[in-house]
C-alpha positions as CSV (number, residue, x, y, z in Angstrom):
1,M,-15.3,-3.4,3.4
2,S,-12.6,-6.1,2.7
3,K,-12.2,-7.7,-1.0
4,Y,-13.4,-11.1,0.6
5,D,-16.9,-9.2,1.7
6,R,-17.0,-7.3,-1.6
7,A,-16.9,-10.6,-3.5
8,L,-19.3,-12.5,-1.2
9,E,-21.7,-9.7,-1.6
10,R,-21.3,-9.9,-5.5
11,I,-21.6,-13.8,-5.4
12,D,-24.8,-13.5,-3.4
13,L,-26.4,-10.9,-5.6
14,A,-26.1,-13.1,-8.7
15,H,-27.4,-15.9,-6.6
16,K,-30.3,-13.7,-5.6
17,D,-31.2,-13.4,-9.2
18,D,-32.6,-16.9,-9.4
19,P,-36.1,-17.4,-10.6
20,N,-36.4,-20.4,-8.8
21,T,-37.2,-20.2,-5.0
22,I,-37.5,-22.3,-2.2
23,E,-39.7,-22.2,1.1
24,V,-37.4,-22.1,4.0
25,N,-38.7,-21.4,7.6
26,N,-42.1,-19.6,6.4
27,E,-39.6,-17.1,3.7
28,T,-39.0,-17.6,0.2
29,L,-35.4,-17.3,-1.1
30,P,-33.8,-17.8,-4.3
31,Y,-33.0,-21.2,-4.8
32,E,-29.4,-21.1,-5.5
33,Y,-28.8,-18.4,-2.8
34,H,-30.1,-20.9,-0.4
35,Y,-28.0,-23.8,-1.6
36,A,-24.9,-21.3,-1.4
37,Q,-25.8,-20.6,2.2
38,K,-26.1,-24.2,3.0
39,M,-22.4,-24.9,1.3
40,T,-21.3,-22.3,3.5
41,K,-22.8,-23.6,6.7
42,Y,-21.6,-27.2,5.8
43,L,-18.0,-25.8,5.3
44,E,-18.1,-24.2,8.7
45,R,-18.8,-27.6,10.2
46,L,-15.9,-29.4,7.9
47,N,-13.5,-26.9,8.2
48,P,-13.9,-23.7,10.1
49,T,-10.5,-22.3,9.3
50,A,-10.8,-22.7,5.8
51,S,-9.0,-20.1,3.6
52,D,-11.0,-17.0,2.2
53,L,-10.5,-18.4,-1.3
54,L,-11.9,-21.5,-0.5
55,R,-15.0,-20.0,1.0
56,L,-15.2,-17.5,-1.9
57,A,-15.3,-20.9,-4.3
58,I,-17.6,-22.8,-1.9
59,R,-20.3,-19.9,-2.2
60,A,-19.9,-19.9,-6.1
61,Q,-20.1,-23.5,-6.5
62,H,-23.6,-22.9,-8.4
63,L,-23.2,-19.4,-9.6
64,R,-25.9,-18.5,-12.3
65,R,-26.4,-22.3,-12.6
66,W,-30.2,-21.9,-13.9
67,E,-29.0,-20.1,-17.0
68,T,-28.2,-23.3,-18.2
69,P,-30.7,-25.8,-17.9
70,R,-30.0,-29.4,-17.7
71,A,-32.7,-29.9,-20.4
72,S,-30.4,-27.9,-22.8
73,Y,-28.3,-31.0,-23.1
74,P,-28.7,-34.7,-24.4
75,A,-30.4,-36.5,-21.4
76,T,-27.4,-39.2,-21.7
77,K,-24.3,-39.7,-19.6
78,I,-22.0,-37.5,-22.3
79,G,-24.7,-35.1,-22.4
80,Y,-24.6,-34.7,-18.4
81,H,-20.8,-34.4,-18.2
82,S,-20.8,-32.0,-21.0
83,W,-23.4,-29.8,-19.4
84,R,-21.4,-30.1,-15.8
85,G,-18.3,-29.0,-17.7
86,A,-19.9,-26.1,-19.5
87,L,-21.2,-25.0,-16.1
88,Q,-18.1,-25.4,-14.3
89,R,-16.1,-23.4,-17.1
90,T,-18.7,-20.3,-17.1
91,Q,-19.0,-20.2,-13.2
92,A,-15.3,-20.3,-12.9
93,A,-15.0,-17.4,-15.5
94,L,-17.7,-15.4,-13.5
95,V,-16.3,-15.9,-10.3
96,E,-13.0,-15.1,-11.3
97,K,-14.2,-11.9,-12.8
98,I,-16.2,-11.1,-9.1
99,C,-12.9,-11.6,-7.3
100,L,-10.7,-9.2,-9.7
101,E,-13.2,-6.6,-9.7
102,S,-13.3,-7.1,-5.9
103,G,-9.7,-6.4,-5.6
104,Y,-8.0,-10.0,-5.7
105,E,-4.8,-10.3,-7.6
106,A,-5.1,-12.4,-10.6
107,E,-3.4,-15.3,-9.2
108,D,-5.9,-15.8,-6.3
109,A,-9.0,-15.2,-8.8
110,A,-7.8,-17.9,-10.9
111,R,-7.4,-20.2,-7.8
112,V,-10.8,-19.7,-6.7
113,G,-11.8,-20.4,-10.4
114,A,-9.9,-23.5,-10.6
115,M,-11.6,-24.6,-7.3
116,V,-15.0,-24.2,-9.1
117,R,-13.9,-25.8,-12.0
118,K,-12.4,-28.8,-9.9
119,A,-9.6,-28.7,-12.2
120,D,-7.1,-30.3,-9.6
121,L,-9.6,-32.8,-7.9
122,R,-8.0,-35.7,-9.6
123,K,-4.5,-34.5,-8.6
124,G,-5.5,-34.6,-4.5
125,D,-5.8,-30.7,-4.2
126,P,-7.0,-30.5,-0.6
127,D,-9.1,-27.3,-1.0
128,T,-10.7,-28.8,-4.3
129,Q,-11.6,-32.0,-2.6
130,T,-12.9,-30.1,0.4
131,L,-15.4,-28.3,-2.0
132,E,-16.5,-31.5,-3.3
133,D,-17.0,-33.0,0.0
134,V,-19.0,-30.1,1.0
135,A,-21.2,-30.3,-1.9
136,C,-21.8,-33.6,-1.3
137,L,-22.9,-33.2,2.3
138,V,-25.3,-30.6,0.9
139,F,-26.7,-32.9,-1.4
140,F,-27.2,-35.9,1.0
141,G,-27.9,-33.4,3.9
């Protein structure tokens, strides 16, 4: 099994722990696993030649999101941004660990984490912008 396949499998296993479910084609799926699959499908349409690192970041976009509910932060704009920032940092750390445990070099693991954190979005990083575009397509799709 390739390091990409190992990392993808570990990301999906984490998504499958989501206690929230959704009914899709008469099948009950963990919500974040379903969301991750949708992210991947939209990426395939938007950029079928995307790098493995971008594919992993796309798949890890909402990694273990249910563990930090939105209601655990104030219902304000500042509360929302604080919640999103905390989620991004946590999700980035988790996916970096998964990448390292799957055989990726530290630099590649950090790159995946940076995309999940959206660290270089305002600097015009094309992969991070693609991740953001895919998330928007899933949201509106």
